[in-house]
N, C-alpha and C positions, 0 to 999 in steps of 0.2 A: 427498375419494377423489379421484381422479387423473380428468384427461379419458377418453374412451373410445378404446377402441386404434382407428386410424383404419385406416393401413398397416403390413407388418412385413416386411423384410430384415433375419433373421437376421448381427448378434445384435440390430437395433432395431429398433424398437419405435417410428411415430412417432404421437402420439394430439393428440387436440384439446387446445388452450390453456385453460386456465379460470382463474376470478381467481385463485384460489388459486397460481398462477406466478408470475406478476405482482414479486414481490421476485427469484425465480431472473430474472427479466429482465431489471430495473432493475440488479440485482449486475450484472451480465455487460456488460448495458448501456454503465456507468459503467467498468469496469474498466478500468484505464490501459492492461494488457496487451492487451486488447480494443479498445479504441474505435477505434485508429489504424485496421483494418481492416474495420471497420467504418462509418468515415467520418460516423459521429456528432463534431459541435462542441461541441454546449451537454450538461448536466447532462440526464438524463432521473429525469424523477421518477414516482410511482407514477401519478398521475391524464395526463400525457401518455401510460406505455406501456397502464392504461388507455385509453387516447381512439383511439391507436391502433388496439387489438387487439377490444376492447369497444363502442366509443359509434359506432360505424358500421357498416352495411348495405355491404356488401364488397365486389367479386367475386376476391377471393384467396382463397387458401389459405393457411395456417402452420397448420403443425404443428410441436411440440415433440418432438423424437428423444430417447430414452429408453434407455436399459442397464440391465436390471434394474431398471428402476420407476422408475430415479433421471434424470432429465431431465440434457442433457450437450452438444443448441443445442439451435435453433432453425433449421426451411427451409419455403420458403414459395414462394409465386406469387401477383407481382400484376400487374396490366394496364400493361402497357409503357409507355399511352397513351392519350387517350381515344378512340381509333378502335378500341380492343385492349379496354371496357369493362368486355362481359362475356366469360364465358369460352366460351360459347355462336354468338358469333356476332361479326360483320363480322372479324375479321382473322387469329382465332386463333391470336397470338402471345401469353404473356405471359415476366416475365423472373422467374430462380428467382434465387431469394436464401439464404445457406447463410450459419451460423455454427456452431463447433463449439470449448468449452469449450479453454482452452488446457490445463487436467490431463486431459481425455480427447483430447489431440488425439495425431494420432498413429497410431490405432490404424484407422481408415478407417470408422473414426464414419460424415463427414461427407459418405464414398463412396454405402455402406451408401444413408444417407439420402437422396445424390442419389439414386440410380439409383434407389426405391422411388417417387419423389416426380416425378422424368420417366417412367418405367412409367406413374404412372398419372392426369399428363397427358396423353399418348399416345394409352396407349388406350382410359381411362372418360370423361376430358373431349371427346378429339378435337381436343385444339390439335394446330397444323401447325408451328406451331414455340418454340422456347423460349430468350429469351437470358439475359449476364450480364453485370452489368459487375464488372472488377476492379483495383483498383489494382494499379500499375507496379510495388509494392514487394512486395505480394503473392507471392510466388513457388507457397508450399505450392499456392494457390488456383486460378493460371493452369494451372501442371503438373491435377490435378484437375481443368479443367475441357477442359484441350487432352489433354490423354496420356489419362486415370482413362476420363473422359467420352465423346471426342470431341467436344466444340463446334471451330469452328470457328471462328479469329480472323477476327474481320471488321473488327477498326480498332482506333482509336485516335485519343481528343481530348486531343491536347497540353495537358500546363498546368492543369487540369482543378480540380483540387480543392488548395488549398492547408489542408494540416496539416504540424505543429510544425515549424514555421518554412520550411517551403519548397513548392512549386508540386510536385503529381507529373500522369500521364500516367492516363488511362483505361482500359483496355483493352475489347473490348467481343468480345464469342461469342454463336452461335449454332447452335442443334443443329433439323435438321427432323427429325420423322416419322419420312421415311426412312431418313436417316439413324443411327436406334437400334437396338441393341442391347447387353443387357444386357452385354457383353463390350465397349462401349464403343465 
């Protein structure tokens, strides 16, 4: 049985993660086509995925993006730093993460998933800011955050991560609650 529907933004349904979703997460986390965009350098195992999503009481939100009941990606919010550990306390800042499987990309599923989660974060969780990090070579995600969702480019950490034989910059983005509209 799939997880409970938590948010909808046609054609996307965001549902809670269940243990039966672990094989989908492991497969995509280890997919050579996906791995560079997630920054994962070590293989993910069932145990590692289960520990990440099911063994800790966390302050984050992780939801499976589905189309017609089939998973196509993952979207989530996590505390950005120890000072923003709880959703309702301290700084009110969370960091967004998002991936869509290669076969499902180019259909607007990432944008729709992000819009649903951002609206939830600002309206229901009363967050003040959502941040995001994107590798310099991930032009689709940079365009999504800058052009489609209205995030502001806040800076670059140069040569921050080593992947596939070279160093890459990480671009940082932020979106304040007052800046958000579904139109980006």
